[in-house]
MIPA-357301 format. One line per field, with one value per residue (C-alpha): residue number from 1; residue in three letters; x, y, z. Coordinates in pm, whole numbers. Example, Ala and Ser with C-alpha at 12.3 -4.5 7.8 and 13.67 -1.06 7.14 Angstrom:
% MIPA-357301
n <- c(1 2)
res <- c(ALA SER)
c1 <- c(1230 1367)
c2 <- c(-450 -106)
c3 <- c(780 714)
***
This chain:
% MIPA-357301
n <- c(1 2 3 4 5 6 7 8 9 10 11 12 13 14 15 16 17 18 19 20 21 22 23 24 25 26 27 28 29 30 31 32 33 34 35 36 37 38 39 40 41 42 43 44 45 46 47 48 49 50 51 52 53 54 55 56 57 58 59 60 61 62 63 64 65 66 67 68 69 70 71 72 73 74 75 76 77 78 79 80 81 82 83 84 85 86 87 88 89 90 91 92 93 94 95 96 97 98 99 100 101 102 103 104 105 106 107 108 109 110 111 112 113 114 115 116 117 118 119 120 121 122 123 124 125 126 127 128 129 130 131 132 133 134 135 136 137 138 139 140 141 142 143 144 145 146 147 148 149 150 151 152 153 154 155 156 157 158 159 160 161 162 163 164 165 166 167 168 169 170 171 172 173 174 175 176 177 178 179 180 181 182 183 184 185 186 187 188 189 190 191 192 193 194 195 196 197 198 199 200 201 202 203 204 205 206 207 208 209 210 211 212 213 214 215 216 217 218 219 220 221 222 223 224 225 226 227 228 229 230 231 232 233 234 235 236 237 238 239 240 241 242 243 244 245 246 247 248 249 250 251 252 253 254 255 256 257 258 259 260 261 262 263 264 265 266 267 268 269 270 271 272 273 274 275 276 277 278 279 280 281 282 283 284 285 286 287 288 289 290 291 292 293 294 295 296 297 298 299 300 301 302 303 304 305 306 307 308 309 310 311 312 313 314 315 316 317 318 319 320 321 322 323 324 325 326 327 328 329 330 331 332 333 334 335 336 337 338 339 340 341 342 343 344 345 346 347 348 349 350 351 352 353 354 355 356 357 358 359 360 361 362 363 364 365 366 367 368 369 370 371 372 373 374 375 376 377 378 379 380 381 382 383 384 385 386 387 388 389 390 391)
res <- c(MET ASN PRO SER ALA ASN GLY TRP ILE LYS LYS CYS LEU LYS GLU VAL SER LYS ASN ASP THR PHE LEU ASN HIS GLY ASP TYR GLN PHE TYR GLU SER LEU LYS HIS CYS GLY PHE ILE TYR GLY SER ASN VAL GLU VAL VAL LEU ASN GLY ILE TYR ASN ARG ASP PHE SER HIS GLU GLU LEU GLY LYS VAL ASN LEU LEU LEU ALA PHE TYR TYR VAL HIS HIS ILE GLN LYS GLU PRO GLN ASN PHE ILE ASP SER VAL VAL GLY PHE TYR ASN THR ILE ALA ALA TYR LYS SER SER PHE PHE GLU ASP LEU LEU GLY GLU LYS THR SER SER GLU LEU LEU GLU SER ILE ILE ASP LYS ARG VAL HIS ILE ASP ASP ASN ILE ILE THR LYS ASN PHE ASN TYR PHE ILE THR ASN ALA LEU LEU PHE VAL ASP VAL LEU ALA TYR GLN LYS TYR LEU SER THR HIS ASN ILE THR GLU ALA TYR ILE LYS GLN MET GLU ALA CYS ILE GLU THR ILE VAL VAL THR VAL PHE ASP TYR LYS ALA GLU LYS SER GLN TYR ASP ARG SER LEU ILE LYS LEU LEU LYS ALA SER LEU ARG TYR GLN ASN LYS GLU ALA LEU SER TYR ASP ASP VAL ILE THR CYS MET GLU THR PRO LEU SER LYS PHE TYR ILE THR ASP VAL VAL CYS MET ALA PHE TRP SER ASP LYS VAL ILE ASP THR GLU GLU GLN LYS PHE LEU LYS ARG PHE GLY ASN ASP LEU GLN LEU PRO ASP THR VAL ILE GLN GLN SER VAL LYS ASP ILE ASP VAL PHE TYR LYS THR ASN LYS ASP LYS ILE ALA LEU LEU ASN SER LYS ASN MET VAL GLN SER PHE TYR ASP ASN SER SER ARG MET VAL SER LYS LEU ILE LYS ARG ASN SER LYS ARG LEU LEU LYS GLU LEU LYS GLN SER LYS GLU LEU MET VAL LEU LEU THR LYS SER THR THR ARG PRO LEU THR ASP GLU GLU GLN LYS LYS VAL THR ASP GLN LEU LEU ASP ILE ILE LYS THR ILE PRO SER LEU ALA ILE PHE LEU LEU PRO GLY GLY MET LEU LEU LEU PRO ILE PHE ILE LYS PHE ILE PRO LYS MET LEU PRO SER ALA PHE ASP ASP ASN ARG VAL ASP GLU ASP)
c1 <- c(-1181 -1363 -1133 -1440 -1566 -1446 -1182 -1023 -666 -661 -817 -564 -267 -399 -425 -77 71 -32 152 429 674 663 861 1159 1194 1474 1377 1415 1207 935 936 904 601 448 483 330 23 -12 54 351 155 -144 -371 -401 -515 -421 -280 98 260 -81 -14 -380 -650 -805 -1182 -1263 -1157 -1226 -937 -976 -975 -668 -497 -571 -447 -131 -49 -84 132 398 412 425 718 915 843 984 1303 1379 1353 1136 1067 753 418 342 5 126 432 234 -10 288 423 96 55 392 279 -42 163 153 -159 -398 -708 -655 -631 -815 -1132 -938 -681 -731 -1055 -1011 -800 -486 -625 -949 -753 -520 -821 -962 -629 -569 -927 -885 -546 -661 -1025 -1128 -1496 -1564 -1809 -1531 -1246 -1218 -1075 -816 -666 -720 -525 -265 -166 -286 -258 69 208 109 453 589 418 604 939 864 771 1104 1279 1069 1175 1541 1544 1237 1127 997 985 763 1073 1148 803 784 1128 1022 712 919 1163 878 733 1074 1176 837 866 1225 1111 838 1073 1323 1084 1178 821 542 179 -101 -152 213 200 -119 25 348 142 -57 252 440 138 152 521 475 216 398 587 930 1229 1251 1477 1731 1807 2115 1899 1676 1974 2113 1780 1738 1939 1774 1739 1359 1353 1583 1363 1055 1184 1301 950 809 1031 910 548 611 783 506 239 245 241 598 948 1162 1538 1626 1408 1577 1915 1792 1679 2021 2197 1946 2013 2389 2354 2149 2413 2158 2250 2138 1925 1709 1646 1570 1331 1157 1092 968 747 549 489 371 158 -34 -82 -198 -438 -552 -917 -902 -745 -955 -656 -604 -970 -961 -903 -790 -698 -581 -908 -1099 -890 -966 -1336 -1405 -1170 -1328 -1670 -1534 -1355 -1660 -1876 -1630 -1615 -1994 -2036 -1783 -1850 -1955 -1662 -1422 -1537 -1509 -1150 -1064 -1191 -952 -657 -645 -340 -499 -820 -620 -432 -748 -912 -613 -639 -979 -821 -467 -243 -58 321 504 568 201 90 318 169 -182 -92 76 -214 -480 -303 -318 -692 -744 -584 -864 -1148 -1157 -1373 -1089 -828 -816 -580 -327 -319 -42 -136 -370 -135 -229 -577 -464 -440 -802 -899 -731 -906 -1249 -1190 -1234 -1576 -1708 -1602 -1872 -1929 -1785 -1441 -1470 -1547 -1560 -1805 -2113 -2379 -2541 -2912)
c2 <- c(-456 -412 -445 -487 -797 -1157 -1237 -893 -1014 -1240 -961 -710 -932 -992 -618 -562 -823 -600 -302 -417 -136 -30 -345 -194 91 84 38 409 515 264 370 736 637 470 806 1006 781 818 456 540 822 597 804 645 888 697 368 348 432 386 12 -39 197 377 348 596 355 441 511 161 0 201 78 -284 -245 -60 -316 -594 -411 -338 -711 -787 -550 -699 -1051 -947 -774 -1061 -1299 -1531 -1856 -1946 -1840 -1483 -1547 -1862 -1673 -1390 -1637 -1831 -1511 -1432 -1797 -1773 -1461 -1642 -1868 -1595 -1405 -1696 -1504 -1270 -1549 -1844 -1768 -1736 -2012 -2366 -2335 -2114 -2116 -1906 -1604 -1602 -1641 -1354 -1135 -1207 -1138 -809 -701 -765 -593 -276 -249 -129 -38 332 245 71 316 663 730 959 675 429 634 795 495 160 209 401 87 -134 -83 -282 -581 -507 -483 -803 -977 -871 -1018 -1334 -1383 -1324 -1574 -1788 -1724 -1437 -1407 -1225 -1051 -887 -733 -623 -467 -273 -136 -57 140 343 424 505 747 924 980 1099 1347 1496 1521 1697 1979 2301 2425 2176 2258 2105 1872 1762 1704 1500 1287 1229 1117 882 724 692 524 275 206 159 -114 -315 -630 -519 -325 41 102 381 608 396 81 234 317 -36 -202 -22 -257 -236 68 46 42 347 540 447 540 874 949 843 1108 1366 1276 1329 1664 1772 1755 2136 2154 2283 2136 2419 2471 2286 1993 1979 1968 1664 1505 1572 1402 1117 1071 1073 809 597 662 820 1097 1450 1450 1171 1370 1688 1500 1344 1690 1825 1521 1532 1905 1874 1567 1706 2051 1901 1655 1850 1831 1454 1340 1302 1365 1715 1804 1715 2000 1763 1414 1305 1399 1241 927 902 979 739 468 479 423 142 -31 0 -159 -446 -515 -518 -748 -995 -939 -1296 -1461 -1195 -1219 -1598 -1573 -1308 -1522 -1799 -1569 -1499 -1272 -1061 -1024 -911 -651 -523 -491 -293 -64 58 205 307 344 24 16 -28 -394 -451 -276 -500 -811 -687 -621 -960 -1153 -951 -1010 -1385 -1354 -1135 -1406 -1645 -1408 -1343 -1030 -861 -930 -558 -513 -741 -536 -284 23 -180 -154 215 101 -120 158 246 -123 -167 144 1 -358 -289 -140 -480 -650 -728 -432 -632 -577 -198 -42 306 238 452 293 544 536)
c3 <- c(-2353 -2024 -1717 -1496 -1682 -1691 -1951 -1957 -1901 -2209 -2413 -2278 -2357 -2708 -2768 -2621 -2856 -3147 -2997 -2765 -2840 -2473 -2394 -2576 -2327 -2069 -1707 -1628 -1929 -1844 -1480 -1585 -1790 -1484 -1308 -1592 -1599 -1220 -1119 -896 -731 -661 -888 -1232 -1501 -1821 -1951 -1930 -2267 -2432 -2415 -2504 -2619 -2322 -2356 -2081 -1805 -1441 -1199 -1062 -1409 -1506 -1189 -1280 -1638 -1533 -1264 -1522 -1778 -1513 -1434 -1806 -1856 -1565 -1693 -2032 -1911 -1673 -1972 -1765 -1959 -1763 -1905 -1793 -1627 -1451 -1334 -1170 -1013 -881 -729 -550 -452 -274 -90 8 234 499 393 359 460 163 -94 56 -139 -467 -497 -622 -819 -1127 -1440 -1428 -1614 -1413 -1092 -1180 -1260 -914 -743 -925 -864 -493 -484 -659 -555 -212 -202 -151 126 319 287 139 -206 -47 154 -131 -385 -160 55 -78 -454 -420 -257 -550 -698 -403 -566 -890 -709 -519 -846 -996 -691 -724 -1086 -998 -710 -793 -440 -232 144 387 521 184 143 505 469 159 332 642 424 277 617 765 491 497 873 823 559 777 1075 849 764 941 949 989 923 1127 831 848 1224 1191 913 1107 1404 1182 1027 1355 1508 1225 1281 1653 1607 1342 1430 1317 1440 1342 1045 1010 715 638 642 375 155 193 114 -219 -439 -783 -1011 -1000 -618 -609 -852 -651 -304 -448 -569 -232 -72 -325 -249 121 65 -173 104 119 -265 -286 -250 -112 -134 188 89 -249 -70 125 -201 -357 -62 -74 -445 -390 -119 -359 -629 -861 -1109 -1020 -1334 -1188 -870 -1061 -1287 -988 -837 -1170 -1241 -918 -951 -1311 -1244 -949 -1102 -1432 -1269 -963 -1072 -1129 -801 -489 -260 -395 -349 22 268 538 423 767 936 649 692 1063 1029 743 866 1211 1058 842 1132 1354 1083 1031 1403 1435 1136 1275 1645 1735 1558 1683 2044 2031 1905 2166 2452 2348 2416 2789 2771 2498 2698 3001 2797 2628 2969 3096 2793 2917 3232 3130 2821 2733 2730 2399 2482 2567 2249 2046 2211 2136 1773 1725 1873 1691 1358 1425 1485 1177 959 1062 963 583 620 809 538 456 752 578 257 191 391 610 905 927 1032 1319 1581 1502 1513 1852 1982 1899 2019 2396 2324 2216 2539 2795 3030 3320 3169 3181 3516 3367 3087 3068 2847 2615 2539)
***
């Protein structure tokens, strides 16, 4: 089986049918296996539970296979009568109602298996020339499990809403910021990452959530396991989870009504995983992931803006209020309300330009502050009295 070639999903499911013992695991055991293979941490190092033979797959191919097997497991435990492939396509088709630019080049033309291959490829793959592996593995691929949780919700209700997925991502961002604020001693790395995440929250079109909101939103066992590991990942930024941080985790686990053994295992798992795989994971080889994120993302955003400058400028000119606010941003900082208006209107424009769909992916909101920073530079010089043209 070659996860980078056409027809891999049918081949994968055929191989799985010969060895489907992983479907007999309880949800906690299966979730633990998703951690051990790196899927939950956004750094896939093997196939979950050896569901299929690993023929030296790349990190990206492992991510695709593990995402498919996670969907397959959820489909099985939910006892969903609809065909598996059609069910997952139906799930993504529902999401496409509000992310049309992401799916518009995929839906309506291919068979179900081919379509699902295209969707998974687009969900997991972000070209290295566009965005760094550090950001890819640590942010975007770590959020892939949100898709699995949303799929579980979809099968339970036969519907999924934009509000549910936004709420899940908001919970993740809120608890990560809470964790970093909780740290008694913050390194420069911690302060930079807090700044990055808070910038993301400020620009999103949603109300800030509280700690209690996060607890309330985690309704299923899988979501509780996942948010606990997200907290561990945040605490592990300095490669150690100290006594005070473990006390926070214990309280967090109690609030989620999780046994102490689950919390203790979560702490142990992340330590073992990262120490065991430190030479395989790009994140752990980076001296400054935050600076790397900004540098590489800035280059990527600048390239995207230049490639779509004519279409983008045309769309911008059709929004008089947005043009006024962008012009103001060249002479003074925008207020929170003005920033929110800019974000809302830019997101509407982004949805009309398929090449900019990356900003609608999980984790893509972290790029918006950088995108907004670069936009005024493409305006005609008449809009910026302080501009100095460089030779």
